[in-house]
VOBA-1610 file (N, C-alpha, C; in pm, whole numbers, padded with zeros to 5 digits, always signed):
BEGIN
Unk+01135+00861-00330Unk+01069+00813-00211Unk+00930+00761-00249Unk+00893+00647-00197Unk+00766+00586-00233Unk+00648+00634-00148Unk+00675+00718-00049Unk+00566+00771+00033Unk+00583+00922+00049Unk+00472+00987+00077Unk+00473+01131+00099Unk+00377+01163+00213Unk+00428+01236+00309Unk+00346+01276+00423Unk+00305+01421+00401Unk+00175+01445+00409Unk+00121+01578+00391Unk+00020+01604+00502Unk+00061+01681+00599Unk-00026+01708+00715Unk-00051+01581+00793Unk-00176+01544+00806Unk-00214+01424+00881Unk-00245+01305+00791Unk-00201+01311+00664Unk-00227+01203+00568Unk-00095+01156+00509Unk-00094+01032+00467Unk+00023+00976+00399Unk-00023+00913+00268Unk+00056+00933+00164Unk+00030+00872+00033Unk+00143+00775+00004Unk+00108+00657-00045Unk+00208+00556-00080Unk+00188+00520-00227Unk+00299+00519-00301Unk+00298+00474-00440Unk+00332+00326-00438Unk+00241+00245-00494Unk+00250+00099-00485Unk+00258+00036-00622Unk+00346-00062-00636Unk+00346-00151-00752Unk+00282-00280-00702Unk+00159-00306-00746Unk+00085-00423-00699Unk+00117-00545-00786Unk+00138-00658-00721Unk+00157-00785-00790Unk+00046-00880-00744Unk-00061-00889-00822Unk-00172-00976-00783Unk-00140-01123-00804Unk-00225-01210-00751Unk-00215-01356-00766Unk-00085-01411-00710Unk-00039-01354-00598Unk+00083-01402-00531Unk+00045-01510-00430Unk+00145-01576-00375Unk+00119-01683-00278Unk+00075-01629-00143Unk+00114-01504-00111Unk+00072-01442+00015Unk+00080-01291+00003Unk+00012-01223+00093Unk+00019-01076+00098Unk+00146-01037+00172Unk+00225-00948+00109Unk+00349-00905+00176Unk+00407-00782+00110Unk+00478-00704+00192Unk+00557-00593+00140Unk+00685-00652+00083Unk+00732-00596-00027Unk+00856-00643-00089Unk+00954-00526-00096Unk+01037-00529-00196Unk+01139-00426-00212Unk+01082-00299-00274Unk+01165-00195-00271Unk+01128-00072-00340Unk+01140-00100-00489Unk+01038-00060-00564Unk+01031-00084-00707Unk+01072+00045-00777Unk+01181+00039-00851Unk+01236+00162-00907Unk+01286+00245-00791Unk+01256+00372-00793Unk+01294+00456-00679Unk+01174+00521-00614Unk+01056+00503-00674Unk+00943+00579-00623Unk+00818+00496-00597Unk+00831+00365-00580Unk+00715+00280-00548Unk+00761+00163-00462Unk+00671+00109-00385Unk+00700-00012-00309Unk+00617-00125-00368Unk+00682-00238-00386Unk+00613-00353-00442Unk+00540-00427-00330Unk+00413-00456-00355Unk+00333-00531-00259Unk+00270-00649-00332Unk+00295-00768-00282Unk+00232-00888-00338Unk+00096-00907-00272Unk-00002-00940-00355Unk-00140-00958-00310Unk-00190-01094-00355Unk-00253-01170-00264Unk-00303-01305-00295Unk-00411-01305-00401Unk-00499-01211-00397Unk-00615-01211-00487Unk-00575-01183-00631Unk-00647-01241-00726Unk-00620-01213-00867Unk-00675-01075-00907Unk-00624-01024-01016Unk-00669-00894-01066Unk-00795-00911-01150Unk-00900-00958-01086Unk-01027-00985-01154Unk-01138-00914-01076Unk-01215-00831-01144Unk-01330-00763-01087Unk-01300-00691-00954Unk-01184-00629-00945Unk-01149-00551-00828Unk-01106-00631-00706Unk-01091-00762-00720Unk-01055-00846-00604Unk-00919-00809-00547Unk-00822-00781-00633Unk-00688-00745-00585Unk-00691-00611-00512Unk-00767-00515-00561Unk-00777-00386-00492Unk-00841-00402-00355Unk-00944-00483-00345Unk-01009-00508-00216Unk-00912-00574-00119Unk-00836-00671-00168Unk-00737-00739-00083Unk-00625-00644-00042Unk-00584-00556-00133Unk-00482-00457-00102Unk-00530-00364+00010Unk-00652-00316+00000Unk-00709-00229+00103Unk-00712-00302+00237Unk-00756-00427+00235Unk-00762-00508+00358Unk-00622-00525+00418Unk-00523-00554+00334Unk-00385-00573+00379Unk-00328-00444+00439Unk-00348-00332+00372Unk-00299-00204+00424Unk-00370-00167+00554Unk-00499-00194+00560Unk-00577-00166+00681Unk-00522-00242+00801Unk-00496-00371+00782Unk-00441-00452+00891Unk-00299-00411+00925Unk-00218-00384+00823Unk-00076-00351+00845Unk-00058-00221+00923Unk-00140-00121+00891Unk-00123+00011+00951Unk-00232+00050+01050Unk-00321-00046+01080Unk-00427-00023+01180Unk-00509+00102+01149Unk-00556+00109+01024Unk-00648+00215+00985Unk-00774+00150+00929Unk-00882+00222+00935Unk-01008+00172+00883Unk-01000+00156+00731Unk-01062+00050+00679Unk-01064+00029+00534Unk-01129+00148+00463Unk-01229+00207+00525Unk-01298+00320+00463Unk-01211+00447+00459Unk-01104+00451+00539Unk-01013+00566+00539Unk-00906+00557+00430Unk-00895+00443+00364Unk-00795+00424+00259Unk-00861+00454+00125Unk-00803+00550+00053Unk-00861+00587-00077Unk-00756+00574-00188Unk-00803+00543-00306Unk-00717+00540-00424Unk-00711+00681-00481Unk-00593+00739-00487Unk-00578+00869-00551Unk-00562+00850-00701Unk-00485+00748-00742Unk-00467+00716-00884Unk-00447+00566-00899Unk-00464+00518-01020Unk-00427+00381-01055Unk-00518+00270-01010Unk-00644+00298-00989Unk-00734+00193-00944Unk-00738+00076-01043Unk-00718+00103-01171Unk-00718-00002-01273Unk-00579-00028-01329Unk-00476+00005-01254Unk-00338-00009-01298Unk-00257-00084-01193Unk-00141-00135-01234Unk-00054-00201-01136Unk+00017-00100-01047Unk+00038+00021-01099Unk+00098+00128-01019Unk-00016+00214-00964Unk-00022+00223-00832Unk-00132+00292-00765Unk-00077+00390-00662Unk-00154+00489-00632Unk-00124+00576-00518Unk-00245+00570-00426Unk-00220+00526-00302Unk-00327+00521-00203Unk-00293+00620-00091Unk-00397+00669-00028Unk-00381+00767+00078Unk-00463+00725+00199Unk-00408+00748+00317Unk-00478+00717+00441Unk-00424+00804+00553Unk-00492+00806+00668Unk-00446+00890+00779Unk-00309+00844+00832Unk-00225+00941+00859Unk-00094+00915+00918Unk-00114+00877+01064Unk-00047+00770+01106Unk-00056+00729+01247Unk+00079+00675+01293Unk+00089+00642+01420Unk+00214+00593+01476Unk+00255+00459+01417Unk+00156+00375+01383Unk+00187+00244+01325Unk+00264+00261+01194Unk+00221+00354+01110Unk+00293+00378+00985Unk+00432+00434+01014Unk+00442+00529+01107Unk+00572+00587+01141Unk+00669+00480+01190Unk+00622+00388+01273Unk+00707+00278+01322Unk+00748+00187+01206Unk+00653+00157+01117Unk+00682+00071+01003Unk+00787+00133+00912Unk+00776+00261+00884Unk+00870+00325+00792Unk+01011+00328+00852Unk+01022+00345+00982Unk+01153+00341+01048Unk+01213+00201+01035Unk+01134+00097+01063Unk+01183-00040+01049Unk+01218-00072+00904Unk+01136-00024+00812Unk+01158-00053+00669Unk+01289+00008+00621Unk+01319+00129+00667Unk+01444+00195+00627Unk+01566+00123+00681Unk+01551+00050+00792Unk+01663-00022+00852Unk+01697-00150+00777Unk+01603-00201+00699Unk+01626-00327+00627Unk+01715-00304+00507
//
């Protein structure tokens, strides 16, 4: 599973693909990460900033509430943010695809 819910927080294991044509969620990568394409290049933290912005908009959480648990300088990252209904709705829709 690419996400883990612990109390009021959720952690997502992400395979980031920088320098893509658009920001988007893709398929599950392996069995334990979700691939996310990011427009920004992996230069001077630009892709990480764009990833935070994308997750913030997608799940309606504050950018400051999203933290990197691991992988800030890697393509495989674990980010954590507050669990909310927007994420719960997204995960239900994602499982249906």
